[in-house]
The first five atom37 places (N, CA, C, CB, O) and aatype in JSON, in Angstrom:
{
  "aatype": [12, 6, 10, 9, 10, 0, 1, 5, 15, 19, 9, 9, 11, 4, 1, 10, 2, 5, 15, 9, 12, 12, 7, 2, 18, 6, 18, 18, 18, 0, 0, 7, 10, 10, 4, 1, 10, 0, 7, 0, 5, 14, 5, 14, 6, 10, 1, 14, 3, 6, 10, 15, 0, 13, 10, 11, 14, 10, 13, 6, 15, 18, 11, 14, 10, 2, 6, 5, 6, 15, 18, 10, 19, 11, 10, 10, 11, 6, 18, 11, 19, 15, 3, 6, 18, 3, 7, 5, 12, 0, 6, 10, 10, 1, 12, 7, 1, 11, 6, 5, 3, 9, 17, 19, 5, 12, 14, 0, 19, 10, 6, 1, 19],
  "atom_mask": [
    [1, 1, 1, 1, 1],
    [1, 1, 1, 1, 1],
    [1, 1, 1, 1, 1],
    [1, 1, 1, 1, 1],
    [1, 1, 1, 1, 1],
    [1, 1, 1, 1, 1],
    [1, 1, 1, 1, 1],
    [1, 1, 1, 1, 1],
    [1, 1, 1, 1, 1],
    [1, 1, 1, 1, 1],
    [1, 1, 1, 1, 1],
    [1, 1, 1, 1, 1],
    [1, 1, 1, 1, 1],
    [1, 1, 1, 1, 1],
    [1, 1, 1, 1, 1],
    [1, 1, 1, 1, 1],
    [1, 1, 1, 1, 1],
    [1, 1, 1, 1, 1],
    [1, 1, 1, 1, 1],
    [1, 1, 1, 1, 1],
    [1, 1, 1, 1, 1],
    [1, 1, 1, 1, 1],
    [1, 1, 1, 0, 1],
    [1, 1, 1, 1, 1],
    [1, 1, 1, 1, 1],
    [1, 1, 1, 1, 1],
    [1, 1, 1, 1, 1],
    [1, 1, 1, 1, 1],
    [1, 1, 1, 1, 1],
    [1, 1, 1, 1, 1],
    [1, 1, 1, 1, 1],
    [1, 1, 1, 0, 1],
    [1, 1, 1, 1, 1],
    [1, 1, 1, 1, 1],
    [1, 1, 1, 1, 1],
    [1, 1, 1, 1, 1],
    [1, 1, 1, 1, 1],
    [1, 1, 1, 1, 1],
    [1, 1, 1, 0, 1],
    [1, 1, 1, 1, 1],
    [1, 1, 1, 1, 1],
    [1, 1, 1, 1, 1],
    [1, 1, 1, 1, 1],
    [1, 1, 1, 1, 1],
    [1, 1, 1, 1, 1],
    [1, 1, 1, 1, 1],
    [1, 1, 1, 1, 1],
    [1, 1, 1, 1, 1],
    [1, 1, 1, 1, 1],
    [1, 1, 1, 1, 1],
    [1, 1, 1, 1, 1],
    [1, 1, 1, 1, 1],
    [1, 1, 1, 1, 1],
    [1, 1, 1, 1, 1],
    [1, 1, 1, 1, 1],
    [1, 1, 1, 1, 1],
    [1, 1, 1, 1, 1],
    [1, 1, 1, 1, 1],
    [1, 1, 1, 1, 1],
    [1, 1, 1, 1, 1],
    [1, 1, 1, 1, 1],
    [1, 1, 1, 1, 1],
    [1, 1, 1, 1, 1],
    [1, 1, 1, 1, 1],
    [1, 1, 1, 1, 1],
    [1, 1, 1, 1, 1],
    [1, 1, 1, 1, 1],
    [1, 1, 1, 1, 1],
    [1, 1, 1, 1, 1],
    [1, 1, 1, 1, 1],
    [1, 1, 1, 1, 1],
    [1, 1, 1, 1, 1],
    [1, 1, 1, 1, 1],
    [1, 1, 1, 1, 1],
    [1, 1, 1, 1, 1],
    [1, 1, 1, 1, 1],
    [1, 1, 1, 1, 1],
    [1, 1, 1, 1, 1],
    [1, 1, 1, 1, 1],
    [1, 1, 1, 1, 1],
    [1, 1, 1, 1, 1],
    [1, 1, 1, 1, 1],
    [1, 1, 1, 1, 1],
    [1, 1, 1, 1, 1],
    [1, 1, 1, 1, 1],
    [1, 1, 1, 1, 1],
    [1, 1, 1, 0, 1],
    [1, 1, 1, 1, 1],
    [1, 1, 1, 1, 1],
    [1, 1, 1, 1, 1],
    [1, 1, 1, 1, 1],
    [1, 1, 1, 1, 1],
    [1, 1, 1, 1, 1],
    [1, 1, 1, 1, 1],
    [1, 1, 1, 1, 1],
    [1, 1, 1, 0, 1],
    [1, 1, 1, 1, 1],
    [1, 1, 1, 1, 1],
    [1, 1, 1, 1, 1],
    [1, 1, 1, 1, 1],
    [1, 1, 1, 1, 1],
    [1, 1, 1, 1, 1],
    [1, 1, 1, 1, 1],
    [1, 1, 1, 1, 1],
    [1, 1, 1, 1, 1],
    [1, 1, 1, 1, 1],
    [1, 1, 1, 1, 1],
    [1, 1, 1, 1, 1],
    [1, 1, 1, 1, 1],
    [1, 1, 1, 1, 1],
    [1, 1, 1, 1, 1],
    [1, 1, 1, 1, 1],
    [1, 1, 1, 1, 1]
  ],
  "atom_positions": [
    [[23.05, 48.29, 5.14], [22.66, 48.84, 6.43], [23.4, 50.15, 6.65], [22.94, 47.84, 7.57], [24.58, 50.26, 6.32]],
    [[22.72, 51.11, 7.21], [23.37, 52.35, 7.6], [24.07, 52.11, 8.93], [22.34, 53.53, 7.72], [23.41, 51.83, 9.93]],
    [[25.37, 52.21, 8.95], [26.16, 51.87, 10.14], [25.8, 52.74, 11.33], [27.63, 52.01, 9.84], [25.87, 52.29, 12.48]],
    [[25.41, 53.97, 11.08], [25.08, 54.88, 12.16], [23.88, 54.37, 12.97], [24.78, 56.28, 11.6], [23.75, 54.7, 14.15]],
    [[23.01, 53.58, 12.35], [21.85, 53.05, 13.06], [22.27, 52.06, 14.16], [20.89, 52.36, 12.08], [21.71, 52.06, 15.25]],
    [[23.25, 51.24, 13.86], [23.75, 50.31, 14.88], [24.39, 51.09, 16.02], [24.77, 49.31, 14.27], [24.19, 50.76, 17.19]],
    [[25.14, 52.12, 15.69], [25.76, 52.96, 16.72], [24.69, 53.57, 17.61], [26.63, 54.07, 16.08], [24.74, 53.45, 18.83]],
    [[23.72, 54.22, 16.99], [22.67, 54.9, 17.76], [21.91, 53.93, 18.65], [21.7, 55.61, 16.82], [21.6, 54.24, 19.8]],
    [[21.62, 52.77, 18.13], [20.87, 51.78, 18.9], [21.63, 51.39, 20.17], [20.59, 50.54, 18.04], [21.04, 51.33, 21.25]],
    [[22.91, 51.12, 20.04], [23.72, 50.73, 21.2], [23.81, 51.88, 22.2], [25.14, 50.3, 20.76], [23.65, 51.67, 23.4]],
    [[24.06, 53.08, 21.72], [24.19, 54.24, 22.61], [22.89, 54.48, 23.38], [24.56, 55.5, 21.8], [22.92, 54.7, 24.59]],
    [[21.77, 54.44, 22.68], [20.48, 54.67, 23.35], [20.2, 53.6, 24.38], [19.33, 54.71, 22.31], [19.78, 53.91, 25.5]],
    [[20.44, 52.35, 24.05], [20.2, 51.25, 24.99], [21.05, 51.41, 26.25], [20.49, 49.9, 24.33], [20.57, 51.19, 27.36]],
    [[22.3, 51.79, 26.08], [23.19, 51.95, 27.23], [22.83, 53.18, 28.06], [24.64, 52.05, 26.77], [22.94, 53.15, 29.29]],
    [[22.41, 54.24, 27.41], [22.03, 55.44, 28.16], [20.75, 55.22, 28.95], [21.85, 56.62, 27.22], [20.6, 55.77, 30.04]],
    [[19.82, 54.42, 28.41], [18.55, 54.17, 29.08], [18.6, 52.94, 29.98], [17.45, 54.0, 28.06], [17.68, 52.72, 30.78]],
    [[19.65, 52.16, 29.86], [19.78, 50.91, 30.63], [18.58, 50.0, 30.42], [19.95, 51.21, 32.12], [18.04, 49.44, 31.38]],
    [[18.18, 49.85, 29.18], [17.09, 48.94, 28.88], [17.19, 48.42, 27.46], [15.75, 49.62, 29.09], [17.9, 48.97, 26.62]],
    [[16.48, 47.34, 27.22], [16.41, 46.66, 25.94], [17.52, 45.62, 25.82], [16.51, 47.68, 24.8], [18.34, 45.44, 26.73]],
    [[17.52, 44.95, 24.71], [18.52, 43.91, 24.44], [19.14, 44.18, 23.09], [17.88, 42.49, 24.49], [18.61, 44.96, 22.3]],
    [[20.27, 43.53, 22.82], [20.92, 43.65, 21.54], [20.14, 42.83, 20.52], [22.4, 43.2, 21.62], [19.74, 41.7, 20.8]],
    [[19.92, 43.39, 19.34], [19.05, 42.76, 18.36], [19.77, 42.09, 17.19], [18.11, 43.77, 17.83], [19.11, 41.45, 16.38]],
    [[21.06, 42.21, 17.08], [21.73, 41.58, 15.95], [23.23, 41.77, 15.99], [0.0, 0.0, 0.0], [23.77, 42.5, 16.82]],
    [[23.88, 41.1, 15.06], [25.34, 41.15, 15.02], [25.89, 42.52, 14.67], [25.85, 40.14, 14.03], [27.01, 42.85, 15.06]],
    [[25.12, 43.34, 13.96], [25.61, 44.69, 13.67], [25.79, 45.46, 14.97], [24.63, 45.44, 12.73], [26.85, 46.04, 15.19]],
    [[24.79, 45.46, 15.81], [24.91, 46.12, 17.12], [26.03, 45.48, 17.94], [23.57, 46.04, 17.9], [26.8, 46.18, 18.59]],
    [[26.11, 44.18, 17.9], [27.12, 43.44, 18.67], [28.53, 43.89, 18.29], [26.96, 41.93, 18.44], [29.37, 44.12, 19.16]],
    [[28.79, 44.02, 17.01], [30.14, 44.41, 16.57], [30.48, 45.83, 16.99], [30.25, 44.27, 15.05], [31.61, 46.1, 17.4]],
    [[29.52, 46.75, 16.9], [29.8, 48.12, 17.35], [30.04, 48.13, 18.86], [28.62, 49.07, 16.98], [30.99, 48.74, 19.33]],
    [[29.17, 47.45, 19.61], [29.31, 47.4, 21.07], [30.63, 46.74, 21.46], [28.14, 46.62, 21.7], [31.29, 47.19, 22.41]],
    [[31.02, 45.71, 20.75], [32.3, 45.05, 21.03], [33.46, 46.01, 20.8], [32.47, 43.79, 20.14], [34.43, 46.02, 21.56]],
    [[33.37, 46.82, 19.75], [34.4, 47.83, 19.5], [34.49, 48.83, 20.64], [0.0, 0.0, 0.0], [35.59, 49.23, 21.03]],
    [[33.34, 49.25, 21.16], [33.34, 50.17, 22.3], [34.04, 49.55, 23.51], [31.9, 50.58, 22.68], [34.89, 50.18, 24.14]],
    [[33.67, 48.31, 23.84], [34.29, 47.66, 24.99], [35.79, 47.53, 24.78], [33.66, 46.28, 25.23], [36.57, 47.75, 25.7]],
    [[36.2, 47.17, 23.59], [37.64, 47.05, 23.31], [38.34, 48.39, 23.47], [37.86, 46.5, 21.88], [39.45, 48.46, 23.99]],
    [[37.7, 49.47, 23.01], [38.28, 50.81, 23.2], [38.43, 51.11, 24.68], [37.4, 51.89, 22.52], [39.5, 51.55, 25.12]],
    [[37.37, 50.88, 25.44], [37.41, 51.18, 26.87], [38.43, 50.33, 27.62], [36.03, 50.97, 27.48], [39.07, 50.8, 28.56]],
    [[38.58, 49.08, 27.2], [39.48, 48.15, 27.88], [40.9, 48.17, 27.32], [38.93, 46.75, 27.8], [41.79, 47.53, 27.86]],
    [[41.11, 48.89, 26.23], [42.43, 48.95, 25.62], [42.8, 47.67, 24.85], [0.0, 0.0, 0.0], [43.97, 47.4, 24.63]],
    [[41.79, 46.91, 24.45], [42.02, 45.67, 23.7], [42.03, 45.97, 22.2], [40.95, 44.61, 24.04], [41.38, 46.91, 21.75]],
    [[42.75, 45.15, 21.43], [42.86, 45.38, 20.0], [42.57, 44.1, 19.21], [44.26, 45.91, 19.66], [43.5, 43.38, 18.82]],
    [[41.3, 43.82, 18.99], [40.96, 42.63, 18.21], [41.23, 42.85, 16.72], [39.5, 42.24, 18.42], [41.25, 43.99, 16.26]],
    [[41.41, 41.79, 16.0], [41.49, 41.89, 14.54], [40.08, 42.19, 14.03], [42.06, 40.56, 13.9], [39.14, 41.51, 14.43]],
    [[39.91, 43.19, 13.17], [38.57, 43.56, 12.72], [37.84, 42.44, 11.97], [38.66, 44.77, 11.84], [36.61, 42.43, 11.92]],
    [[38.58, 41.52, 11.39], [37.98, 40.48, 10.57], [37.53, 39.26, 11.37], [38.95, 40.05, 9.51], [37.18, 38.24, 10.77]],
    [[37.53, 39.34, 12.69], [37.09, 38.2, 13.5], [35.63, 37.85, 13.19], [37.25, 38.51, 15.0], [34.78, 38.73, 13.09]],
    [[35.37, 36.58, 13.03], [34.0, 36.09, 12.84], [33.27, 36.17, 14.19], [33.99, 34.62, 12.28], [33.92, 36.29, 15.22]],
    [[31.94, 36.1, 14.19], [31.19, 36.26, 15.43], [31.63, 35.36, 16.58], [29.76, 36.02, 15.16], [31.78, 35.84, 17.7]],
    [[31.84, 34.08, 16.32], [32.25, 33.19, 17.41], [33.66, 33.5, 17.9], [32.18, 31.74, 16.96], [33.96, 33.34, 19.08]],
    [[34.53, 33.95, 16.99], [35.89, 34.34, 17.38], [35.87, 35.62, 18.21], [36.77, 34.52, 16.13], [36.61, 35.75, 19.19]],
    [[35.04, 36.56, 17.82], [34.93, 37.82, 18.57], [34.35, 37.55, 19.96], [34.04, 38.83, 17.81], [34.81, 38.12, 20.95]],
    [[33.37, 36.68, 20.02], [32.79, 36.31, 21.31], [33.85, 35.73, 22.24], [31.65, 35.3, 21.11], [33.91, 36.09, 23.42]],
    [[34.68, 34.83, 21.73], [35.75, 34.23, 22.52], [36.77, 35.29, 22.94], [36.44, 33.11, 21.74], [37.31, 35.23, 24.04]],
    [[37.05, 36.26, 22.06], [37.99, 37.33, 22.37], [37.47, 38.2, 23.52], [38.24, 38.2, 21.12], [38.25, 38.64, 24.36]],
    [[36.15, 38.44, 23.54], [35.57, 39.34, 24.53], [35.44, 38.71, 25.92], [34.23, 39.79, 24.07], [35.47, 39.43, 26.92]],
    [[35.29, 37.41, 26.0], [35.01, 36.77, 27.29], [35.99, 37.17, 28.39], [35.05, 35.27, 27.13], [35.52, 37.49, 29.49]],
    [[37.3, 37.17, 28.18], [38.2, 37.61, 29.26], [37.99, 39.07, 29.66], [39.64, 37.4, 28.83], [38.22, 39.44, 30.81]],
    [[37.55, 39.91, 28.71], [37.32, 41.33, 29.02], [36.14, 41.5, 29.97], [37.07, 42.12, 27.73], [36.12, 42.43, 30.78]],
    [[35.16, 40.61, 29.87], [34.0, 40.7, 30.77], [34.43, 40.6, 32.22], [32.97, 39.61, 30.44], [33.82, 41.21, 33.1]],
    [[35.45, 39.83, 32.48], [35.94, 39.64, 33.85], [36.95, 40.7, 34.26], [36.57, 38.24, 34.0], [36.95, 41.17, 35.4]],
    [[37.81, 41.09, 33.34], [38.91, 41.99, 33.7], [38.54, 43.48, 33.66], [40.08, 41.76, 32.78], [39.1, 44.27, 34.41]],
    [[37.59, 43.86, 32.79], [37.25, 45.27, 32.66], [36.34, 45.72, 33.79], [36.59, 45.54, 31.31], [35.34, 45.06, 34.09]],
    [[36.67, 46.82, 34.41], [35.87, 47.4, 35.49], [35.15, 48.65, 34.97], [36.78, 47.74, 36.73], [35.78, 49.69, 34.79]],
    [[33.84, 48.55, 34.73], [33.09, 49.7, 34.22], [33.19, 50.91, 35.15], [31.63, 49.32, 34.03], [33.23, 50.78, 36.37]],
    [[33.22, 52.09, 34.54], [33.34, 53.33, 35.29], [32.01, 54.02, 35.54], [34.24, 54.26, 34.58], [31.92, 54.94, 36.35]],
    [[30.96, 53.57, 34.84], [29.65, 54.19, 35.02], [28.55, 53.21, 34.61], [29.54, 55.5, 34.19], [28.84, 52.09, 34.18]],
    [[27.29, 53.64, 34.74], [26.15, 52.78, 34.42], [26.11, 52.39, 32.95], [24.86, 53.47, 34.8], [25.74, 51.26, 32.63]],
    [[26.47, 53.31, 32.07], [26.44, 53.01, 30.64], [27.43, 51.89, 30.31], [26.76, 54.27, 29.82], [27.11, 50.97, 29.56]],
    [[28.62, 51.98, 30.86], [29.62, 50.95, 30.6], [29.19, 49.61, 31.2], [30.97, 51.37, 31.17], [29.42, 48.56, 30.59]],
    [[28.58, 49.64, 32.36], [28.08, 48.4, 32.97], [27.01, 47.76, 32.09], [27.5, 48.68, 34.37], [27.0, 46.55, 31.89]],
    [[26.12, 48.6, 31.55], [25.07, 48.06, 30.7], [25.64, 47.55, 29.38], [24.0, 49.13, 30.44], [25.15, 46.55, 28.84]],
    [[26.66, 48.21, 28.86], [27.33, 47.74, 27.65], [27.86, 46.32, 27.86], [28.48, 48.7, 27.27], [27.66, 45.45, 27.01]],
    [[28.53, 46.1, 28.96], [29.06, 44.76, 29.26], [27.91, 43.77, 29.39], [29.91, 44.79, 30.57], [27.99, 42.65, 28.89]],
    [[26.84, 44.17, 30.06], [25.67, 43.29, 30.22], [25.09, 42.9, 28.86], [24.59, 43.97, 31.08], [24.81, 41.73, 28.62]],
    [[24.92, 43.88, 27.98], [24.4, 43.6, 26.64], [25.26, 42.58, 25.91], [24.31, 44.88, 25.82], [24.75, 41.62, 25.32]],
    [[26.57, 42.79, 25.95], [27.49, 41.9, 25.25], [27.49, 40.49, 25.85], [28.9, 42.47, 25.29], [27.51, 39.5, 25.11]],
    [[27.46, 40.41, 27.16], [27.48, 39.1, 27.82], [26.22, 38.29, 27.51], [27.62, 39.28, 29.33], [26.29, 37.07, 27.35]],
    [[25.1, 38.96, 27.42], [23.82, 38.27, 27.23], [23.5, 37.95, 25.78], [22.72, 39.1, 27.81], [22.66, 37.09, 25.51]],
    [[24.16, 38.62, 24.85], [23.84, 38.41, 23.43], [24.38, 37.07, 22.93], [24.43, 39.56, 22.58], [25.52, 36.69, 23.22]],
    [[23.55, 36.37, 22.2], [23.94, 35.11, 21.56], [24.23, 35.4, 20.09], [22.82, 34.01, 21.71], [23.32, 35.7, 19.32]],
    [[25.5, 35.32, 19.71], [25.88, 35.66, 18.34], [25.3, 34.65, 17.35], [27.4, 35.71, 18.2], [25.12, 33.48, 17.66]],
    [[25.02, 35.15, 16.15], [24.6, 34.28, 15.06], [25.8, 34.11, 14.12], [23.35, 34.86, 14.3], [26.83, 34.76, 14.31]],
    [[25.67, 33.27, 13.13], [26.75, 33.05, 12.17], [26.84, 34.16, 11.13], [26.57, 31.72, 11.47], [27.79, 34.21, 10.35]],
    [[25.84, 35.04, 11.12], [25.78, 36.12, 10.14], [27.03, 37.0, 10.24], [24.51, 36.97, 10.34], [27.41, 37.43, 11.33]],
    [[27.66, 37.27, 9.08], [28.84, 38.12, 9.06], [28.98, 38.74, 7.68], [30.12, 37.33, 9.44], [28.77, 38.08, 6.67]],
    [[29.34, 40.03, 7.65], [29.72, 40.69, 6.41], [30.73, 41.78, 6.73], [28.47, 41.28, 5.68], [31.03, 42.04, 7.89]],
    [[31.25, 42.41, 5.7], [32.3, 43.42, 5.87], [31.88, 44.63, 6.68], [0.0, 0.0, 0.0], [32.73, 45.3, 7.27]],
    [[30.59, 44.92, 6.72], [30.13, 46.05, 7.52], [30.36, 45.8, 9.01], [28.65, 46.32, 7.25], [30.54, 46.75, 9.78]],
    [[30.34, 44.56, 9.41], [30.56, 44.25, 10.83], [31.99, 44.58, 11.22], [30.25, 42.77, 11.12], [32.23, 45.1, 12.31]],
    [[32.94, 44.29, 10.36], [34.33, 44.68, 10.63], [34.44, 46.19, 10.75], [35.27, 44.16, 9.5], [35.17, 46.7, 11.6]],
    [[33.72, 46.91, 9.9], [33.74, 48.37, 9.96], [33.1, 48.87, 11.27], [33.0, 48.97, 8.75], [33.59, 49.84, 11.86]],
    [[32.04, 48.22, 11.72], [31.41, 48.61, 12.98], [32.34, 48.36, 14.17], [30.1, 47.84, 13.18], [32.36, 49.15, 15.11]],
    [[33.09, 47.29, 14.13], [34.07, 47.01, 15.18], [35.12, 48.13, 15.21], [34.75, 45.63, 14.96], [35.49, 48.61, 16.28]],
    [[35.59, 48.53, 14.04], [36.57, 49.63, 13.94], [35.95, 50.94, 14.44], [37.07, 49.79, 12.48], [36.6, 51.7, 15.16]],
    [[34.7, 51.19, 14.06], [34.02, 52.42, 14.5], [33.96, 52.49, 16.02], [32.59, 52.5, 13.91], [34.25, 53.53, 16.61]],
    [[33.58, 51.39, 16.65], [33.5, 51.36, 18.1], [34.86, 51.61, 18.75], [0.0, 0.0, 0.0], [34.96, 52.31, 19.75]],
    [[35.9, 51.03, 18.16], [37.25, 51.19, 18.72], [37.75, 52.63, 18.59], [38.23, 50.24, 18.04], [38.56, 53.08, 19.4]],
    [[37.27, 53.35, 17.59], [37.74, 54.71, 17.34], [36.81, 55.77, 17.93], [37.89, 54.94, 15.86], [37.1, 56.97, 17.85]],
    [[35.7, 55.34, 18.51], [34.68, 56.29, 19.0], [35.28, 57.3, 19.97], [33.54, 55.52, 19.69], [35.99, 56.94, 20.91]],
    [[34.99, 58.57, 19.74], [35.47, 59.64, 20.6], [34.41, 60.11, 21.58], [35.94, 60.81, 19.75], [34.72, 60.42, 22.74]],
    [[33.18, 60.17, 21.14], [32.07, 60.67, 21.96], [31.12, 59.54, 22.28], [31.32, 61.82, 21.23], [30.0, 59.49, 21.78]],
    [[31.57, 58.63, 23.12], [30.87, 57.37, 23.3], [29.4, 57.51, 23.63], [31.53, 56.59, 24.36], [28.58, 56.88, 22.97]],
    [[29.03, 58.3, 24.59], [27.63, 58.3, 25.01], [26.84, 59.47, 24.43], [27.56, 58.34, 26.51], [25.76, 59.8, 24.94]],
    [[27.35, 60.11, 23.39], [26.66, 61.22, 22.75], [25.8, 60.69, 21.61], [27.68, 62.28, 22.23], [26.27, 59.95, 20.75]],
    [[24.52, 61.08, 21.63], [23.61, 60.68, 20.57], [23.71, 61.64, 19.39], [22.17, 60.63, 21.09], [24.21, 62.75, 19.54]],
    [[23.25, 61.21, 18.25], [23.15, 62.08, 17.09], [21.96, 63.0, 17.34], [23.0, 61.25, 15.74], [21.06, 62.59, 18.08]],
    [[21.87, 64.17, 16.79], [22.79, 64.78, 15.84], [23.96, 65.52, 16.47], [22.06, 65.71, 14.97], [24.73, 66.14, 15.75]],
    [[24.12, 65.48, 17.78], [25.21, 66.21, 18.44], [26.56, 65.84, 17.84], [25.21, 65.92, 19.95], [27.4, 66.71, 17.63]],
    [[26.79, 64.56, 17.57], [28.06, 64.14, 16.99], [28.19, 64.66, 15.57], [28.18, 62.62, 17.02], [29.28, 65.09, 15.17]],
    [[27.12, 64.64, 14.8], [27.16, 65.12, 13.42], [27.46, 66.61, 13.35], [25.84, 64.83, 12.74], [28.09, 67.07, 12.4]],
    [[27.03, 67.37, 14.34], [27.29, 68.8, 14.35], [28.78, 69.12, 14.44], [26.55, 69.45, 15.49], [29.21, 70.19, 14.03]],
    [[29.56, 68.18, 14.99], [31.0, 68.39, 15.15], [31.79, 67.96, 13.93], [31.51, 67.65, 16.37], [32.98, 68.23, 13.84]],
    [[31.13, 67.27, 12.99], [31.83, 66.75, 11.8], [32.0, 67.84, 10.78], [31.07, 65.57, 11.19], [32.57, 67.6, 9.72]]
  ]
}
């Protein structure tokens, strides 16, 4: 899977405030974003059910600053994780945690690379 596709999908959904999360790849990137925003530091190797349990307290404690962040939390809360897991998901979690231009779509981000 091209990791950038999961990133773009989450960013577009949050900017438009519509759609649902379609898989664990999106979930891991979105979880990384929430962790970045909330200052949380999960272990990247968490399995889906472990990551879900890690995020639950953040849903209550994190106060979104805008509509995109509110929708991000909504997407994460409503998503039902599957058992599917591979190393790319750990990388997507790291990508979300390191994201600098959270709500910027491609190719704007690529132009800065």
